[in-house]
C-alpha positions, 0 to 999 in steps of 0.5 A: 645337255643337261636334264633341263635344256632337254626338259622342253624338247619334242618327245616321242616314245621310239626314235627310229634312225633310218628310212631304209628297208629296215626303217620301213619294215619297222614301221609297218609292224610297229603300226600293226603291233599297236604303236603309234608314237614313233618317229622315223629319222632321216637324213636324206630328202627322201626314203629308200636308204641305200636305194635312195643314195646309190643312183650310178649307171647299172645300179642293182640288186645282186638277190633276185627280186622275189626274195629281195622284197618284204615277205608281207609285201610280195610284188609280182610286177618285177620288170627283171629277175634282178631288180634295178634301183629305179624300180626297188626304190619305186617299190619301197615307196609304194609299200611306205604310202599304202601301209600309211608310214610316211606319215611317221617319217622326218626328212633331213633330220640327220642324227648328229648325236644321241646320248642316254640320259640315265637319270630320265631313262630316255635319249636325248637325240639332236638332229639337223631339225632340232632336239628331241627326247625318246624313251627308245631308240631304234638304228635302222642304218644299213653298212653301207651308209658311208663312202670309203675313199683311201687316202692315196698321195696326190689325191687332192692334186687331181685337176680332173673330176672325181667321184664315188660311186655312192656320189655319182656326178651325173652332171658330168658327161664321160663320153670319149674321156680316160677314165679311171676306175679304182676298185673292183667291188660289187658297185663297180662291177655294175657300173663298168659295163656301162661306162666302157662303151662311152669311155675313149679310154678306161682303165680298171685298177684292180687290187684282187680280182673278184670271183664272178657268177653268172647272173641269169638276169633277164625280163620277165615274161608277160605271163609269169607276172599273170600267173604270180598276180593270180597264184599267190603260191606260186611267188611263195614257191619261187621265193623259197627256191630262191631262198634255198639257192642262196642260202647254199652259200653257208656251205662254202662259209661256214660248213666246210671249205672244200664245198667251195670247190663246185661253186668256183668251178662255176666261176671258172666256166664263166670266166673261160667262156667270156674271156678269150685272152689267156693272159687277161684269164690269168689276171682276172683269176682270183687268188683266194677261196670263194666266198673269203670275200663278197662274190658277184653276180654278172654277165656283163663284167667280163665282156666289158673288160675285154674291150679294145678300149679297156685296160686291167692294171693289177700294180699298186697305186703309187700316186696320183698326179694332177692328171695321171695316176702312176703305178709303183712299176713306173707306169703312168696313166693318163686320166680325166676322170677318176671314179672311186669304186672302193666300198663303204666304211666298216663302221657307220658314222652314226655309231661314233654318234650314239653314246650310251652308259659311260659315255662310250659310243657304239664305235668305241665298243666295235673297235674293242670287239665286234659287239652285240647280242643277236645283232639286235642290242648291244650292253651298255645301251638301254633301250636300245636296238638295232637292225643288221648290228654285229652278227646279225647280218648274213654272208649267205642270204637276202639282208631283208631276210635278216631284217624281218627276223630282227624286226619281229624280235625288236617288236616283240620286246617292245610290246613286252615292255609296253605290256608290263610297264618297263621303261629300261632294258638292256641285254645281261653283259654275260649274256653278250659275252656268251653269245659273242664268244659263240660267234668267235668259236664258230667263226674259226674255221669259216672261209672268211677268216681262212680263205687268203683274202682281206674283206670288209668281211674281217676287221683290221684284227683278223676277226670276223667283222659281225656276219653271223656263222651260221644259217639264217633259217636258225637265226630267225628261230633263235630271234622269233620271240623276245627272250626277256630272261636275257635281259635286265629289265625294270620299272622307274622309281619315279610315281605313275604320274612322272613316268614316260611310256612306250606306246 
C-alpha cells in the first residue's frame, strides 16, 4: 500500500492481533499502565482464542486450573482440578469484561497482511474489516491456531464425513458409525474416550505411542472452594505447588536425560494398571524417551482403548479410499467418518502475513532458523513485539506463566518508548544472534533433540523449534524489565507536530 493510500486509514497507537489468553492479558496490563489507544484484532466473532475455537468432546486443559489462570485473577470457583473448555472460556470472558477489555476488541477482523512502512515509522494492517495503521504491532496469536491435516493419498476421494478436532462437526451424529481417528496427540487422547462408547467400531491409527501420565482429575469440593474464597494465601500456595511440580519436568527436558527414569516408571505403572492385555501394552509402549515429545495427562485414554469396539493400528496408512483406509501391510478398514487428530501447523499462517524490513515475513525468517529475542521481539521487525515467539515457550510450564512474563516485558518496553518520545525500536541483530547461539548451545543436550522421536518441538532440520531450554523462573528473571540497551531506538526526524506518539 502506498503512503497516500494509508494516509486516510484509521489509526491506532497499538494494534494487538488475537483476543485469546495473551490478548486479554495484554489489554489488562496496557490499561493498568495508562495506555488507552489500542485495538485488539480478532478473526473470530468472540474472544477466547484456542478455548473459543476448540470445542471437541472432552476438550480440557492439561495444566491444573489454579495454575492455568491469570496471576492477577485467581479463581476459587473452578469446578474441577483441570478446567474444561466451557468453563475456561467463561473464565476468560469474565476477566475481559471485569477489566473493561472487550471495548478494545474488534471481532471478525482477521489480519490479511501487516507491513512495516519505514518512511512513516508505522505498520499498515489490512484486515477483513478494513485497513488501519499502528505505531506498534503486537502478535498475541498462539501456536495452535491452524489445523494440520496430512496430504494423504486419496483423502479427497473419501465419501464419508471427515473433520479435524479443531473444527469438530457437532451436527454429525457418530452413534453406531465406523470411525477412524488418525493421530494420537493431546487432543485425540481427550476426545477418543468421549466418542468410543458411541462408535459402532473405532479404529485408532497410531504413528507413535504417547507417554501417558495419570491426570488425577476430580470435581472440587464445596469446602475447598469456600476455603479458597476466604483464604487467598491458600490459592497462592496451591498455585506454587502446581508450578513446582510441572517445573520439575525440566529435569528431563534440559538438565539430564537420566532424570527421565522416574517419570517413565510412573507412566509404565499407569499402562500396566489400566491395560491388562500384554500385546496391547506393547503396542501402547513408547519407543522414545519421555519428554522428547509432549507427555499427556489422562486417566481415561487407556481404558477407552481396551473396549471391545476399539482397535489400535500401528501400520502406516497407504491410501484413503471412498469408504475405507488401507495400510501398508495391505489391510483395509471400512470407515464412515474420519476424525483428524493430527495437531497443528508448526508456523502460524499469520507469520507469513507480517512483513518487515526488506520485504521478508516472520515466516521467512523462521524457516531459515527459528528466530527471536527472548520470544518477544525479532530483528528486522521494528516496533513489533510478540508473545510465545520462538524460544518464548516452555516445555515444562504453563503457557500463561510465560505469557504473563512476556506481557510485563512488552508493556515495560512501551512505557520506555512513551516516556522518552521514542517512535522506532528494534532489537539489535547482534543481540539476537547471541541469544540464538545461546539457545542452540543449550539445546544440544536436551531430550527434545536427542530423545529418539520427531515432534513439533523440532523443525525439519532437527533443530529446537522454539522451546526455551532453561527454567521458567530464570526466563522470568531475564524479562523482568525492558533491557533498552539491547535495542536500537530513535526519535523521528519529523517536526513534533507531525509525529505519531505511543499513548
